[in-house]
N, C-alpha and C positions, 0 to 999 in steps of 0.2 A: 595817904597817896603820895608817891614820889614822881618827880618828872623823869620822863624817858629821854636819854641822850645816846645818840648814835655813836658819839665820840667815846662815851664810856663803855659801850657795848663793844666795839672793835677792840678797845684796850683790853676787856674782858677775854675776848676770843684769843687774842695774841698772847695774854699773860698765862692763861690757862693752857694753851698749846705748847708755851715754852716750859711750864712747869712739867709737863708730861713728856717733853723732849728730854729734860733732864732724868726723869724716871728711866727712860731708854738709855740714854748715853752712860749712865752710870754702871750698867751692866757690861759695859766694855766688850760687847759683841757686835753691834751694828756698825757698818762702816761709816767713815767720816763723811762720805757724800750724802748721806741721809741727813745728818746735823746741818750740813751746809744748806741744803734745800729749805729744811724747815726753818731755820734762822732767817733766810732771805724772805720766806713767806711771812713770818710773824713780825719782822722788822718793817716790811712793807705795810702791813697792817697798822703798826703802832705809828709809823710815820704819817700814814694817811689820816688817823685819828688826830694827829697833832696839827695837821694841815687843816682838818675840818674845824678843829677848836680855834683856830687863828682867824677864820672868816665867819665863825659864829658867835661863841660865848667861851671866853678863856676862864678856867678855874685855876688859879695858881698853884695850889696845892696838888691838885691832879697833873697840870702840865709839867711841874717841877719833877714830880716822880716819873712821868712818862719819858721825859728827856733823859733822865737817869736810867731808865729801862733800855731806850735806843743805845745809848752810849755802852753800857755793859753788854748789851747783845752784840754790837759791833766789835767790843774786845774779845768776846768768845769767839766769833766768827773768824776774827784774824789769827786768834791763837790756833784754832782747829786747822786753818788752811797752812799756816807756818809748819805745823807738826804732823803734815800728812804723811810724811816718809816713816813715822812710827806706825801709822795705822792704829788699831786697837788690839789689845792681846787676844780677846776671844777670836776675832776675825783671823789673825795671824795663825793661831793653832788650828783652826778649822781648815785653812788653805794648806798646812804643812801636812796635816792628817789626811787630807783627801788625795794630795800629791803622792804621799807615801803609799796609799792603798792602790793607786793607779800604777805606779811603778811596780808595786808587787804583783800585780794580775798581769801587767802587759809587757814589763820591762823597759817601759818607756819612762824616762825621767822628765816629766812635764815641768817646764820652766814656770816657777810661781811667782807672784808679784813681788817685787823688790822691797820688802819692808825692811826698815832699819830697826831690829829689835832693841838697839841700845840707845836709840834716841828717845827722848822724853815724850810721853804720850799727852794728848790733850786732856785737860783737867775737868771733868764734868761739873765741878762746883762752880765754874764760870757760868754755867747755864743755870745752875740753881740761883746765884746772885742776881742774874738778869730777871728770872722768873719772879723772885720776891719783889724786886723794884716794880715790876709790872703789877703785881697784886696790890702794893701799896697805892699805885695810881688808881687802880680800880676802887679801892676803899675811899681815897680821896673824891672820885667822882660820885661815889654812892652817898657820901655825906653831903655833898653839894646837892644831890638830888631831892634832897628833903624827904618829908615823911617820918615815921618811927626810925630813927637812926640804927639801932641795933638790927631790926628786920631788913631795912633796906641793905646795910652792908653785908648782912648774911645772904640775901638773895643775890647780890652782886659777886661775892666771893665764891659762893656754891655753883652759881652759874657759870662762872669763869671756868672752874675746875671741871665741871659736867661737860661743858661745850668742848673744852679743851681735850679731855680724855677720848670722846667719840671721834674727834677730828683726827687725832694723832693715830687712833687705832685703825681708821680707814687708809690714812697716808703710809703707815709702817706696813699694812698689808701689802700695798703695791711695791714696796721696797724689796719683798721678798722675790720679785721678778729679775731685780738687780743683783742681789746677793743669794744665790741659790745655796742651799745647804744651812742658811741661818736657823737656829734653833727656834722653837715656837714660844719660848719662855717670854721673850719680849713683848710679842703680840698678846699673849695671854695676860700679861700684866694690864695692858691697856683695856682689854675686853672687860676683865675683871673690875678694872677701876671704873669703868663706865656703868656697870651694873650696881657697884657700891655707891657711886654718887648719885645715881638715879633716886635713891631713897631720901638724902636730904634735900634734893632737888624738889621732889614732891612735896615733902614737909614744908619748906619755905614758902611754896606758892599756895598751899593749903591755909597756911597760917593767917588768922584774920587780921586786916582785911585782905582777903585772898580770892583764889579762884572759886571757892565755895559759893561766894556772893555771886559770882557771875553764873554758875550753874544753877543756883536758886532763883535767878532773876532780879536779885537785890541791885544788882549792877547790870545796866542795859549794855549789851556788846553791840548794839546797833544792827544785828541782823537775827533778831527774835531767837537768841540763843545759839545760834548754829556755831559761832566762833567758840562758845564755852564747851560745846560738845566735840567740836574739832580738837580742842586741847586735850579733853579727856581720852579721845582716840589716840592721840600722839602718846600720851602717858602709857596706855596699854601696849601700843604697838612696839615703843622703843624698847621696853623690858622684855618683850617677846623676841625680837630681833636679838637683842643681847644673849638671851638664853640659848637661841638657836645657833649663833655664831660660836658660842662656848661649845655647844655639842659638836658642831662641825669639826672643831679643832680637836676633837678626840680621835678623829679618823687618822689613820696613818698616812693616807694618800697626801700627795702635794696639793692635789686639786682643793683639798679640804681648807687650805689656806686661802685660796682664791674665792672661794665659797664664802667663807668668813668675811673677807674683805668687801665683797659685794653686799652682804648683810650689813655691814657696818656703814657702808655707803647709804644704804636706805636709812640706817638709823641716825645718820647725821640730819637728814630732813626732818624725821620725826622729833628728835632731840631739840633742833631749833623751833620746832612748833611748840615744844613745852615752854622753852624758856622765852623765846621772843613774842609769841602770842600773848603770854600771861604778862610780860613786861609792858606791852602795848596797851592792853586791856585796863591794867591796874594803874596806869599813868595819870597823873592828875590833868 
C-alpha cells in the first residue's frame, strides 16, 4: 500500500497532459494558440503542486524534477510565442488552400493571416523535454509514496498518461471551434491514445493488491462496497465513451467533432473515477 499525495497527482496530470500536447504539436497542424493555452494550464498545475509541497511535505527528488519541468515548460512557451509569426506548416497550407478555393469560386482574393514561411517554426521537441522532466517528477513522487516500488511507479506513470490523454482530447476538441478546417487526425490520435491507455490503467489497478480486493470486500471502502462498484462502472463507461467518440468521428459532418468532444468531456469524469478513486481507496 502506498501513500496518496495530491502533489504527485497534480504533477501526474500536468506531465501526462504535456506529453500528449507534444503528440499534437509534433503534427505541425494545430495553431500555436492551442499550445499556449495548454502550457499555461499545465504549468499552473505544476506550480500549484510545488506550492502544495512547500506547505506540506517536500520530497527533494520529486521537487527538483518538478522545478526542471516548470523551467523547461516556460522555455517552450517563450519559444512558441517568439516564433508566432511562422505559425505551423500544416496550418499555413490549410489557410492557403482555402483562400485559393474561395478566390476560384468568387473571384475575391481573401486576405490570409500574415505568416512568415521563412521564419523558423516552434520546435515540438521542447514540449517533449518538458513532459519527460514532468514524468521523472512523477516517478520520484511514486518512489517516495512507498509500497511495492515497481507497481507504484507503474500506477503513477500509466495514470499520468491515461488522464493526460483524455484531458487533451477534450481540450483539442474545443479548439476546432477556433481553427475551422483542422483535420481530424490530431483528435483521432488522442481519442485512440485514451482507448489504448485504458488497458494498462485497468491492469495496474487490478494487479494485487488492487481493486479486486475492494470489489471482493477484502479491503473495506467504508461504504459497504459502493465505491468499488462505482469504480467498476467508471471502467466500463470510460471505454464505452471512447468507442462511441471514435465512431462519431467517422461521420463527415462538422457536428461529429463537437459530439466527440462532448463524449470526451464525460470521459474525463469517468477516467478520473478510475484513477483517483482507486488511488485513494488503496492508499495506506
